C-alpha positions as CSV (number, residue, x, y, z in Angstrom):
1,K,124.5,90.3,89.9
2,K,124.6,93.5,92.0
3,L,126.8,91.8,94.6
4,Q,129.1,90.5,91.9
5,T,129.3,93.9,90.3
6,A,129.9,95.7,93.5
7,L,132.6,93.3,94.7
8,G,134.1,92.6,91.3
9,Y,133.7,88.8,91.8
10,T,131.2,86.2,93.0
11,S,131.3,85.7,96.7
12,N,130.1,82.2,97.6
13,S,130.7,83.0,101.3
14,L,128.2,85.9,101.2
15,I,125.7,84.0,99.2
16,E,125.9,81.0,101.6
17,Q,125.6,83.4,104.5
18,A,122.4,84.9,103.0
19,N,121.0,81.5,102.4
20,A,121.7,80.4,106.0
21,F,120.1,83.5,107.4
22,Q,117.0,83.0,105.3
23,L,116.5,79.7,107.0
24,K,116.4,81.3,110.5
25,T,115.0,84.8,109.9
26,R,112.1,86.4,108.0
27,F,114.6,88.0,105.6
28,E,114.7,86.6,102.0
29,D,118.1,85.6,100.7
30,D,117.7,87.9,97.7
31,N,117.1,90.9,100.0
32,I,120.1,89.9,102.2
33,V,122.3,89.7,99.1
34,A,121.0,93.1,97.9
35,M,121.9,94.5,101.4
36,Q,125.4,93.0,101.1
37,A,125.8,94.6,97.7
38,S,124.9,98.0,99.1
39,L,127.7,97.5,101.7
40,A,130.1,96.5,98.9
41,M,129.3,99.8,97.1
42,Y,130.9,101.5,100.1
43,Q,134.1,99.6,99.4
44,L,133.7,97.3,102.3
45,T,135.4,94.0,101.9
46,E,133.9,90.5,101.8
47,T,135.2,89.8,105.3
48,E,133.8,93.1,106.6
49,I,130.4,92.4,105.0
50,L,130.4,88.9,106.6
51,R,130.9,90.5,110.0
52,L,128.3,93.3,109.5
53,T,125.5,91.2,108.0
54,P,124.2,89.6,111.3
55,A,124.3,92.9,113.1
56,I,122.4,94.6,110.3
57,L,119.8,91.9,110.1
58,D,119.2,92.2,113.9
59,M,119.0,96.0,113.7
60,A,116.6,95.9,110.7
61,A,114.4,93.4,112.5
62,A,114.3,95.6,115.7
63,T,113.7,98.9,114.0
64,G,111.5,97.8,111.2
65,D,113.7,99.5,108.6
66,D,114.5,97.6,105.3
67,L,117.8,95.9,105.0
68,V,119.4,98.3,102.4
69,T,118.5,101.4,104.5
70,T,119.9,99.8,107.6
71,A,123.1,98.8,105.8
72,E,123.5,102.2,104.3
73,K,123.3,103.8,107.8
74,A,126.0,101.4,109.0
75,A,128.2,101.9,105.9
76,K,128.0,105.7,106.2
77,A,128.9,105.5,109.9
78,I,131.9,103.3,109.0
79,T,133.2,104.9,105.8
80,T,132.5,108.6,106.3
81,N,132.5,111.2,109.1
82,T,128.7,111.2,109.0
83,N,127.4,109.1,111.8
84,A,124.1,107.9,110.3
85,L,123.7,105.6,113.3
86,A,123.5,108.5,115.8
87,I,119.7,108.6,115.4
88,E,119.8,105.0,116.9
89,G,121.8,106.3,119.8
90,I,125.1,104.9,118.6
91,E,128.0,107.3,119.0
92,L,131.3,106.9,117.2
93,D,134.5,108.8,117.7
94,K,135.2,110.6,114.4
95,N,139.0,110.3,115.0
96,I,139.2,106.6,114.9
97,T,140.2,104.6,111.8
98,Q,137.7,102.9,109.5
99,N,138.7,99.4,110.9
100,E,138.0,100.8,114.4
101,K,134.7,102.2,113.3
102,L,133.7,98.8,111.9
103,D,134.6,97.1,115.2
104,A,132.7,99.7,117.1
105,V,129.6,99.5,114.9
106,V,129.5,95.7,115.0
107,L,130.0,95.8,118.8
108,Q,127.4,98.4,119.5
109,L,124.8,96.9,117.1
110,T,125.4,93.5,118.6
111,K,125.0,94.8,122.2
112,R,121.8,96.6,121.3
113,Y,120.1,94.2,118.9
114,E,121.6,90.8,119.0
115,G,119.2,87.9,118.3
116,Q,116.4,90.2,117.1
117,A,116.3,88.8,113.5
118,E,116.0,85.2,114.6
119,A,113.5,86.1,117.3
120,M,111.3,87.9,114.8
121,G,111.4,84.8,112.6
122,Q,109.8,82.8,115.4
123,V,107.0,85.1,116.5
124,G,103.8,86.5,114.8
125,T,103.9,86.1,111.1
126,G,107.7,85.4,111.0
127,S,107.3,81.7,110.5
128,V,104.8,82.3,107.7
129,T,107.2,84.7,106.1
130,M,110.0,82.1,106.3
131,L,107.8,79.5,104.7
132,T,106.8,82.0,101.9
133,N,110.5,82.6,101.3
134,K,111.2,78.9,101.0
135,F,108.3,78.5,98.6
136,G,109.7,81.4,96.5
137,D,113.0,79.6,96.3
138,L,111.2,76.4,95.2
139,Q,109.4,78.4,92.5
140,E,112.8,79.8,91.3
141,E,114.3,76.3,91.1
142,V,111.3,74.9,89.2
143,G,111.3,77.8,86.8
144,R,115.0,77.5,86.2
145,A,114.6,73.7,85.5
146,I,111.8,74.4,83.1
147,T,113.4,77.3,81.2
148,Q,116.7,75.4,80.9
149,S,115.1,72.3,79.4
150,D,115.3,71.3,75.7
151,A,111.5,70.9,75.6
152,Y,111.0,74.5,76.7
153,R,113.4,75.8,74.1
154,T,111.7,73.7,71.4
155,A,108.2,74.9,72.4
156,L,109.4,78.5,72.4
157,S,110.9,78.1,68.9
158,L,107.7,76.5,67.6
159,L,105.6,79.3,69.1
160,D,107.9,81.9,67.6
161,G,107.7,80.3,64.2
162,A,103.9,80.1,64.4
163,L,103.6,83.8,65.5
164,N,105.9,84.9,62.7
165,K,103.7,83.1,60.1
166,L,100.6,84.7,61.6
167,L,102.0,88.1,61.5
168,S,103.5,88.0,58.0
């Protein structure tokens, strides 16, 4: 919902990208979508967010920062004259356009961190985290199927009626 609110519409491309990255990184799709929503809050377009997402995942994996914090650093560097990426050693010319800043940020983050998110998914507890994320998605799907069933609604209605009788 946050992504939809920030963009003003539902972006299937961003959701699909988040789902795809969950399959090959330790990052959960819901967290990736939350990161994308934070980028949209800085008035970045869907296309710009699609370009930035892999670089942000790689940087977050390498630095250990959470996705939203990493995204906000990149967004501030792109959309303001505050280079929040300077602490990472990334310098930007303050006199270039926002589009040029976006290109520079993607290029510099890619040069520095490319492949880190996928690599972190393959080492240490990365594969366990990826499996946990998949299990979480399965739980969501099962929960959705149960709560949308007629039997569930009927059971809730009966329980509500029984509780109302007990309390009156």
